[in-house]
N, C-alpha and C positions, 0 to 999 in steps of 0.2 A: 504494500500500500504506500503510495507516494503521499507525503504530508509535508508540513513546513517545519524547519528547525526552530528551536527556541533561540532567541537572542537575549541571553541573560548573563550577568556577571555580578559578583558580590558588590553590595553598597550602592546600587543604582538609586537615582532619585525617584524614578517612576518605572513601574512595570504595568503595561497595558495588557489586559487579558481579554482575548476574544472568545467567542463560544466555541467555534471550530472552523477549520479552513473551508472556504467555499471551493467548489469544484475547479473554478477557473484559477483561483489562487494556488491550489495544489498543482494544477497542470503547469503553470508558468513558474512555480517555485518561489512566489513572493506574497507577502501579506497584503491583504486588502486590494487585490488586483481586479476584483469584480467590476464590471461596467456599472457606472453610476454610484459606486461606493464613495462616500465623501470623506473618508478617513484622512487622507493626506492633505487635501485643501483645508479641512477644519483644524488640523494640528497647526498649520502655518497661520491661517487667518486669526486664530484665537490667541496666538503668542506662545503656545506650548512649545513650538519649534521656531528657531530663529531663521530658518530657510525652508523653502518649499521643496520637499522631497516627493518622489513618486514611488510606486510599489517596487520598482527595480532597485531602489536605494535602501530598501528596508533594513539591511544589515548595518547601515550607517547610523541607525538610531542609537546604537551603543556609544558612539562618539559623543552623544548629547546626554548620556546618562539615563537613557530610556530603553527599557527592554520590552520584548514582544513574546507572548506565548498564548496558548489556548487552553480552555477548560477540557476540551476533548480534541484529540489529534486527528480523528478520522474525518476526511473531507466528505461533504454532502452538498446537495443543491440547496438545502435549508435545514435549520436546526430541528424541525419537526421530524426529520428522518432518524434522529439519534434515539437510542434506546435508554431506558432508565439505568440499566447496568453500566452503560458507557459514562453517564454522568456520575454514578457512584464511584467508578474507578478514577475518573477525571478529578473528582474532589480530593481523593487521596494523593494522587500524583502532583496536582497543583499545590496542595498544602505543603508537600515536601519541598517543592521548588521555592515557594514563597518563604518558607522558614530558612532554607539554605541560603538564598540570595539576599534576604532581608532588605527589600527596597524601603524607601521612606514613605512612598505613596503607591497604592495599588488602585488602578482605574479599571473597572469592568466596562467593556464596550458592549453595552446593552443591558437593560433591566433583566431580561431573561437569563443572561449569562450569570449575573450576580445571584438571582433567585435560584437557579439550578445549582449554584455552588453553595450558597448559604442555607438553602432549603427553607427560605422564608420570603415573604413579600418585602418590597422596599420601595422607596421613592427615589427619583433621580436626584443626583447631587451628592454632597458629602454625607457619609454615614456616621452614626454616633460611635459605633464600636470600631476598635482597631483590630487589625489582623496581623499577627506576628509582629506587633509593635508599629505597624505601618498604618497611616491614615488610609481610609477607604473612600473611593469616589465612584459613583455609578453614572456613566454617560448614556445618553440615548444611542441606540445602535446606529452606526453609520451606514448600514446596509441600504441599498436602493429600495429594498422591500419595506423599510420603515417609513410609514406615512407621516411621521413627524417632520415638519418643515425645516429647511436649512437654518433659518433664523433661530429656532428653538434649539437645534443641535449646537449652533455656534454659541449661544448663551451659556450652555453647560460646559462647553470646551473652554470658554473664557473664565468660568468659575474655577475650573481645574488649573488653568494657567495662573490664576491668582493664588491658589493653594501652593503651587510649586514656587512662586515668586517669594513666598514667606519662609521657605526652607533655608536652613543655614547653608552657607556656600561650601 
């Protein structure tokens, strides 16, 4: 099964957790490569990233102290294709990665991603509870399938940028 590698290293300021790779992303070997996915423009427009990258540049995120991983590593056309067992295994594996790499902030790309991980409902934005010492932030999914408009997505990405700006250097 072709999937995406994790881009993680110890002490990152931010790790972004996606639900699972989309078929197109897995095929081309880069995160958020789906047509219409707003991930890369939102990172730049919001100020999370100082320069505009595209999916082919995904491994460069580490240069900016930002990691990328997924809750489940199996690619699908949509998260509805994933099985309950895959989420259960993904929770264990992701927990181990987050504990090992200890980022300052963990951002979940999509409410469903966080809810499948935490097994509880949430609201978008910063969460009250920390995870392995990290602040937790839930972003609206950047998938083209998410009906939430660009302006709303951008507002949450800007909130994340503000959280990151307050971190010690």
